[in-house]
C-alpha atoms as one frame of an Amber mdcrd trajectory, in Angstrom:
protein
 152.751 -55.003  53.681 152.770 -54.666  49.862 153.239 -58.458  49.397 150.545
 -59.271  51.877 148.148 -56.900  50.100 149.131 -58.420  46.824 148.355 -61.995
  47.948 145.136 -61.001  49.538 144.019 -59.153  46.321 145.116 -61.980  44.202
 143.169 -64.696  46.297 140.046 -62.476  46.296 140.199 -62.094  42.623 140.749
 -65.693  41.896 137.921 -66.561  44.259 135.658 -64.176  42.395 136.617 -65.584
  39.090 136.190 -69.118  40.144 132.652 -68.301  41.512 131.804 -66.542  38.149
 132.851 -69.532  36.136 131.207 -72.116  38.396 127.878 -70.193  38.236 128.195
 -69.725  34.597 128.509 -73.465  33.967 126.002 -74.523  36.546 123.326 -72.184
  35.065 123.741 -74.098  31.926 123.413 -77.564  33.598 127.064 -78.491  33.562
 128.431 -80.064  36.753 131.569 -78.354  38.267 133.824 -80.429  40.472 134.525
 -78.915  43.970 137.890 -77.264  44.355 139.331 -75.000  47.063 142.321 -73.439
  45.326 144.117 -73.013  41.913 143.666 -71.255  38.677 141.147 -73.777  37.090
 138.093 -75.913  37.619 136.974 -79.173  36.072 133.673 -79.181  34.286 131.789
 -82.150  33.074 130.690 -81.135  29.734 130.241 -84.871  28.751 127.418 -85.104
  31.410 125.638 -82.103  30.018 126.017 -83.123  26.396 125.488 -86.854  26.892
 128.748 -88.552  26.342 131.421 -90.425  28.341 133.655 -91.815  25.711 137.159
 -90.517  24.703 136.444 -90.305  20.991 133.638 -87.706  21.627 135.725 -85.906
  24.032 138.377 -85.428  21.555 135.806 -84.324  19.004 134.363 -81.747  21.312
 137.964 -80.500  22.225 138.713 -80.153  18.386 135.369 -78.308  17.759 136.259
 -75.839  20.526 139.860 -75.576  19.334 138.662 -74.823  15.798 136.337 -72.154
  17.189 139.147 -70.396  19.043 138.913 -71.843  22.459 141.496 -74.091  24.275
 140.221 -76.112  27.096 142.178 -79.230  28.037 140.208 -82.548  28.031 140.484
 -84.602  31.148 142.053 -87.668  29.612 145.035 -85.444  28.717 145.517 -85.314
  32.493 145.010 -88.976  32.948 141.299 -88.576  34.127 139.690 -92.055  33.986
 136.374 -90.807  32.919 136.054 -88.907  29.544 133.936 -85.854  29.306 135.570
 -83.661  31.858 137.557 -80.502  30.740 139.823 -78.211  32.644 138.728 -74.458
  32.524 141.308 -71.927  33.400 139.664 -68.847  34.932 142.826 -66.838  35.922
 142.551 -64.700  32.815 141.270 -61.156  32.081 137.532 -61.144  32.651 137.009
 -59.941  29.112 138.870 -62.801  27.630 137.009 -65.155  29.986 133.709 -63.878
  28.820 134.659 -64.081  25.243 135.715 -67.709  25.767 132.687 -68.731  27.655
 130.527 -67.074  25.021 132.228 -69.156  22.334 131.765 -72.373  24.317 128.170
 -71.482  24.737 127.768 -70.951  21.039 129.927 -73.917  19.732 128.311 -76.491
  22.067 124.899 -74.896  22.026 124.563 -74.553  25.891 121.539 -72.973  27.095
 120.743 -71.479  30.522 118.563 -74.127  32.334 115.087 -73.272  33.282 114.809
 -71.741  36.825 118.182 -69.975  36.647
């Protein structure tokens, strides 16, 4: 009974965190790849920021890292198209919000009109 409750609670919290992150990025015009499970989502910052090359992808990664945010670039996972990043959402909400705020500030992401 306890294990079942733990799994259900964990699944619910992960689903809520995924929806929160998905909405956060989509509100800022960033495409989020569809996924049905896991602890992370793929976001296309390159599409939102207007690049698809590995050099810029690494530059954006380093800018975020220097600003205190680690999100893995897709090419590190053998993604054939540069500009995608892996966002882990299975962290404390406060930490997630701090990280997203830094991403927003460092990359000058704005909430799109109509959201």
